[in-house]
C-alpha positions as CSV (number, residue, x, y, z in Angstrom):
1,X,19.3,127.3,-72.3
2,X,22.3,125.3,-71.2
3,X,23.5,125.7,-67.6
4,X,26.4,128.0,-66.9
5,X,29.7,126.2,-67.5
6,X,32.1,126.0,-64.6
7,X,34.9,128.5,-64.6
8,X,37.4,125.6,-64.9
9,X,36.0,124.5,-68.2
10,X,35.7,128.1,-69.5
11,X,39.4,128.6,-68.7
12,X,40.3,125.5,-70.6
13,X,38.0,126.3,-73.6
14,X,40.6,128.3,-75.6
15,X,43.0,125.3,-75.4
16,X,40.2,123.0,-76.6
17,X,39.5,125.1,-79.7
18,X,42.5,123.4,-81.4
19,X,41.1,119.9,-80.8
20,X,39.0,117.9,-83.2
21,X,35.7,119.7,-82.4
22,X,33.8,121.4,-85.3
23,X,34.1,125.2,-85.3
24,X,30.4,125.5,-85.1
25,X,30.3,123.4,-81.9
26,X,33.0,125.4,-80.3
27,X,31.2,128.6,-81.1
28,X,28.0,127.2,-79.7
29,X,29.8,126.1,-76.5
30,X,31.4,129.5,-76.2
31,X,28.0,131.3,-76.3
32,X,26.1,128.6,-74.4
33,X,25.8,130.7,-71.3
34,X,24.2,133.6,-73.2
35,X,22.2,132.2,-76.1
36,X,19.7,129.2,-76.3
37,X,20.7,126.1,-78.3
38,X,17.9,124.2,-80.1
39,X,17.3,122.1,-83.1
40,X,19.7,119.6,-84.6
41,X,22.6,121.1,-82.8
42,X,21.3,120.5,-79.3
43,X,22.4,116.8,-79.0
44,X,25.8,117.6,-80.5
45,X,26.3,120.4,-78.0
46,X,25.4,118.3,-75.0
47,X,27.8,115.5,-76.2
48,X,30.5,118.1,-76.6
49,X,29.9,119.4,-73.1
50,X,30.5,115.9,-71.7
51,X,33.7,115.6,-73.7
52,X,34.9,119.1,-72.7
53,X,34.4,118.1,-69.0
54,X,36.7,115.1,-69.4
55,X,39.3,117.1,-71.5
56,X,39.2,120.0,-69.1
57,X,39.8,117.9,-66.0
58,X,42.8,116.3,-67.7
59,X,44.2,119.7,-68.7
60,X,43.7,121.2,-65.2
61,X,45.3,118.1,-63.6
62,X,48.3,118.4,-65.9
63,X,48.7,122.1,-65.1
64,X,48.6,121.3,-61.4
65,X,51.2,118.5,-61.7
66,X,53.4,120.8,-63.9
67,X,53.3,123.5,-61.2
68,X,54.2,121.0,-58.5
69,X,50.9,121.1,-56.8
70,X,49.0,118.2,-55.3
71,X,45.3,117.6,-54.9
72,X,45.5,118.4,-51.1
73,X,47.2,121.7,-51.9
74,X,44.7,122.7,-54.5
75,X,41.7,122.3,-52.2
76,X,40.5,125.8,-51.0
77,X,41.2,126.6,-47.4
78,X,38.1,126.5,-45.1
79,X,36.7,130.0,-44.6
80,X,37.1,131.3,-41.1
81,X,33.6,132.3,-39.7
82,X,33.3,136.1,-39.5
83,X,32.7,137.8,-36.2
84,X,29.7,139.7,-35.1
85,X,29.9,142.8,-33.0
86,X,27.9,144.0,-30.1
87,X,28.0,147.5,-28.8
88,X,29.1,148.0,-25.2
89,X,26.8,150.0,-23.1
90,X,27.2,151.4,-19.5
91,X,25.1,150.9,-16.4
92,X,26.7,153.9,-14.8
93,X,28.2,156.8,-16.8
94,X,32.0,156.7,-16.2
95,X,34.0,159.9,-15.9
96,X,35.5,160.7,-18.3
97,X,33.2,159.2,-20.9
98,X,35.2,156.6,-23.0
99,X,34.8,156.3,-26.8
100,X,32.2,153.8,-28.1
101,X,33.5,150.2,-27.9
102,X,32.1,147.1,-29.6
103,X,32.7,143.5,-28.6
104,X,33.6,141.0,-31.3
105,X,31.6,137.8,-30.7
106,X,32.0,134.4,-32.3
107,X,29.6,133.9,-35.2
108,X,29.4,130.2,-34.5
109,X,27.1,131.1,-31.6
110,X,25.4,134.4,-32.5
111,X,24.5,133.5,-36.2
112,X,22.9,130.1,-35.4
113,X,19.7,129.8,-37.5
114,X,16.3,129.5,-35.7
115,X,15.3,126.0,-34.6
116,X,11.9,126.0,-32.9
117,X,12.0,122.2,-32.4
118,X,15.3,122.5,-30.4
119,X,14.0,125.3,-28.3
120,X,10.8,123.4,-27.6
121,X,12.7,120.3,-26.5
122,X,15.0,122.2,-24.2
123,X,12.3,124.3,-22.6
124,X,10.1,121.2,-22.0
125,X,13.1,119.4,-20.5
126,X,13.9,122.2,-18.1
127,X,10.4,122.8,-17.0
128,X,9.8,119.1,-16.5
129,X,12.9,118.7,-14.4
130,X,11.6,121.5,-12.1
131,X,8.3,119.7,-11.7
132,X,8.0,117.8,-8.4
133,X,5.8,114.8,-7.7
134,X,2.4,115.5,-6.3
135,X,1.7,114.9,-2.6
136,X,-1.5,112.9,-3.4
137,X,-1.0,109.2,-3.6
138,X,-3.6,106.5,-4.1
139,X,-3.3,102.7,-3.6
140,X,-4.0,100.3,-6.4
141,X,-6.0,97.2,-5.9
142,X,-2.8,95.2,-5.3
143,X,-1.7,97.5,-2.5
144,X,-5.0,97.5,-0.4
145,X,-4.6,95.2,2.6
146,X,-7.0,92.3,3.2
147,X,-7.8,88.9,1.9
148,X,-8.2,88.3,-1.8
149,X,-11.0,85.8,-1.3
150,X,-14.0,86.0,-3.5
151,X,-16.8,87.8,-1.6
152,X,-19.7,85.5,-2.6
153,X,-20.2,82.6,-5.0
154,X,-20.4,83.3,-8.7
155,X,-24.0,81.9,-8.9
156,X,-26.9,81.3,-6.7
157,X,-27.2,84.5,-4.8
158,X,-29.2,86.4,-7.4
159,X,-26.9,89.4,-7.0
160,X,-24.1,90.7,-9.2
161,X,-20.9,88.8,-9.5
162,X,-18.1,90.1,-7.4
163,X,-14.5,89.2,-6.9
164,X,-12.1,90.4,-4.2
165,X,-12.9,93.3,-1.9
166,X,-10.0,95.3,-3.3
167,X,-11.9,95.8,-6.6
168,X,-12.0,99.5,-7.7
169,X,-15.8,99.2,-8.0
170,X,-16.2,98.7,-4.3
171,X,-15.9,101.2,-1.5
172,X,-12.6,100.9,0.3
173,X,-11.0,99.2,-2.7
174,X,-8.2,100.3,-4.9
175,X,-8.2,103.4,-7.1
176,X,-7.8,103.0,-10.9
177,X,-5.5,105.6,-12.6
178,X,-5.2,107.7,-9.4
179,X,-2.4,110.2,-8.6
180,X,0.9,108.7,-7.5
181,X,3.8,110.4,-5.8
182,X,6.4,108.2,-7.4
183,X,6.1,109.5,-10.9
184,X,9.3,111.0,-12.5
185,X,8.8,113.9,-14.8
186,X,12.3,114.2,-16.0
187,X,12.8,114.5,-19.8
188,X,16.3,113.8,-21.0
189,X,18.0,116.1,-23.5
190,X,21.5,115.4,-24.9
191,X,24.2,117.9,-24.0
192,X,24.8,118.8,-27.7
193,X,21.0,119.5,-28.1
194,X,21.0,121.7,-25.0
195,X,24.1,123.6,-26.3
196,X,22.4,124.1,-29.6
197,X,19.3,125.4,-27.9
198,X,21.5,127.9,-26.0
199,X,23.1,129.0,-29.3
200,X,19.7,129.4,-30.9
201,X,18.3,131.4,-28.0
202,X,21.3,133.8,-27.9
203,X,21.3,134.2,-31.6
204,X,17.6,135.2,-31.6
205,X,18.2,137.7,-28.9
206,X,21.1,139.2,-30.8
207,X,19.2,139.4,-34.1
208,X,16.2,141.0,-32.4
209,X,18.4,143.7,-30.7
210,X,17.4,142.4,-27.2
211,X,20.9,141.4,-26.1
212,X,23.0,144.1,-24.4
213,X,26.5,144.0,-23.1
214,X,27.9,146.2,-20.3
215,X,31.3,146.4,-18.6
216,X,32.0,144.2,-15.6
217,X,30.9,146.3,-12.5
218,X,33.8,147.3,-10.3
219,X,32.1,149.5,-7.7
220,X,33.1,149.9,-4.1
221,X,29.4,149.6,-3.1
222,X,26.1,149.4,-4.8
223,X,22.8,150.3,-3.2
224,X,19.5,148.9,-4.3
225,X,17.9,152.3,-4.6
226,X,20.7,153.7,-6.8
227,X,20.7,150.7,-9.0
228,X,16.9,150.7,-9.4
229,X,16.9,154.4,-10.4
230,X,19.7,153.8,-13.0
231,X,17.9,150.8,-14.4
232,X,14.7,152.8,-14.7
233,X,16.6,155.5,-16.6
234,X,17.9,152.9,-19.0
235,X,14.6,151.2,-19.4
236,X,15.9,148.0,-17.9
237,X,13.8,148.0,-14.8
238,X,11.2,145.5,-16.1
239,X,11.3,142.2,-18.1
240,X,15.1,142.0,-18.0
241,X,17.5,139.2,-17.2
242,X,21.0,140.1,-16.0
243,X,23.8,137.7,-16.4
244,X,26.8,138.4,-14.2
245,X,29.0,136.6,-11.7
246,X,29.3,139.7,-9.5
247,X,27.9,138.8,-6.1
248,X,27.4,142.5,-5.1
249,X,25.2,143.0,-8.1
250,X,23.1,139.9,-7.1
251,X,22.6,141.4,-3.6
252,X,21.7,144.9,-4.8
253,X,19.2,143.6,-7.5
254,X,17.7,140.9,-5.3
255,X,14.8,143.1,-4.1
256,X,14.0,144.8,-7.4
257,X,10.7,143.5,-9.0
258,X,10.6,142.8,-12.7
259,X,14.2,141.6,-13.1
260,X,16.2,138.6,-12.4
261,X,20.0,138.1,-11.9
262,X,21.7,134.8,-12.7
263,X,25.3,133.5,-12.8
264,X,26.5,132.3,-16.3
265,X,26.5,128.7,-15.2
266,X,22.9,128.9,-14.0
267,X,21.4,130.3,-17.2
268,X,19.3,127.9,-19.2
269,X,17.4,128.0,-22.5
270,X,14.1,128.7,-20.7
271,X,15.6,131.7,-19.0
272,X,16.7,133.2,-22.3
273,X,13.3,132.5,-23.9
274,X,11.2,133.7,-21.0
275,X,12.8,137.1,-20.4
276,X,12.3,139.6,-23.3
277,X,15.5,141.4,-22.7
278,X,19.0,140.0,-21.7
279,X,21.8,142.2,-20.3
280,X,25.2,140.5,-19.7
281,X,28.4,142.0,-18.5
282,X,31.8,141.0,-20.1
283,X,32.5,138.4,-17.5
284,X,29.0,137.0,-18.0
285,X,29.4,136.7,-21.7
286,X,32.7,135.0,-21.2
287,X,31.1,132.6,-18.8
288,X,28.4,131.7,-21.3
289,X,30.9,131.0,-24.0
290,X,32.9,128.8,-21.6
291,X,29.7,126.9,-20.8
292,X,29.0,126.4,-24.5
293,X,32.6,125.3,-25.1
294,X,33.5,128.3,-27.1
295,X,36.8,130.2,-26.9
296,X,36.2,133.8,-26.0
297,X,39.8,134.7,-27.1
298,X,41.4,137.9,-26.0
299,X,38.4,140.2,-26.6
300,X,37.0,139.7,-23.1
301,X,40.3,140.7,-21.4
302,X,40.8,143.7,-23.7
303,X,37.3,144.9,-23.2
304,X,37.5,144.4,-19.5
305,X,40.7,146.5,-19.3
306,X,39.5,149.2,-21.6
307,X,36.1,149.7,-20.0
308,X,36.9,149.0,-16.3
309,X,36.2,152.0,-14.2
310,X,35.6,152.7,-10.5
311,X,32.8,154.8,-9.1
312,X,34.2,156.9,-6.3
313,X,32.4,158.2,-3.2
314,X,31.8,161.6,-4.8
315,X,30.0,160.1,-7.8
316,X,27.9,157.9,-5.5
317,X,26.9,161.0,-3.4
318,X,26.0,162.9,-6.6
319,X,23.9,160.1,-7.8
320,X,22.0,159.9,-4.5
321,X,21.5,163.7,-4.5
322,X,20.0,163.6,-8.0
323,X,17.8,160.7,-6.9
324,X,16.5,162.7,-3.9
325,X,15.8,165.8,-6.1
326,X,13.9,163.6,-8.5
327,X,11.8,162.2,-5.8
328,X,11.1,165.6,-4.3
329,X,10.0,166.9,-7.7
330,X,7.6,164.0,-8.2
331,X,6.1,164.6,-4.7
332,X,5.6,168.3,-5.5
333,X,3.9,167.4,-8.8
334,X,1.6,165.0,-7.0
335,X,0.6,167.6,-4.4
336,X,0.0,170.2,-7.2
337,X,-2.3,167.8,-9.0
338,X,-4.2,167.1,-5.8
339,X,-4.7,170.8,-5.2
340,X,-6.0,171.4,-8.7
341,X,-8.4,168.4,-8.4
């Protein structure tokens, strides 16, 4: 079976029928993509394909020149990468409830293929940079004070031969291969490799459905108890990394176990790999894209304006009242179980 002929050659095939090719060869070429060619005609067909390629290129070039086109104009325009979309969720239910909104994200970041070697190099570099030198420190034989004179003559004593008193074999001498507090554990990773590691980690979280986006909080105040209850209702109270530049959210979530809050500029590859779930607000996503050198465009501002809401004092009091009722019900259920037991 001959390989499929390019569309350029097939378009030029009707014009080549009037050339000096035998009719049988032209018919064989016309059906080469559907029927096998074998026997004595195979070599002739292959030779004709080579001649058709040359003839077709000349015909196409003539058509381009006749239409006033150049080779640069004929080249296809590069395809713009499509966008991926992430649904916008809410930490606190706004009033009134807005319609569902999705955030368009650049596919150059969130469609990056998996590279385990890049993730391993970035994680190893970040963990090594956090490693401090040990406090233990031993002296080598060259650092032990004292004379380097030979202890006794080489021969004549009947004992083993010995050199200087700083030998690691002797008590009080140096230590071979001992711990040193001058070791540097840093592992260098190029900036482009680290940026690729961030793209790979974000893309994996996005594909696994473990990346969530929320509106940028704009609350007058935020209590730790209220935030903990809301995170528990959403299932984000454990194994969750929050990315936001909001300082109030950092303070409110600082005493909640099982979660961590980081600013966009402080997020590393190890943080994205370590935490199973990642929740970022609009400002946090924009900050991540700025760190990676990507242009967030106008989507961040539009989503911020569309989803910005304020939680007034009445809503705060209602949330606290619901929390107190929930705690009272749990205590009553606990007392009832104790009585039955």
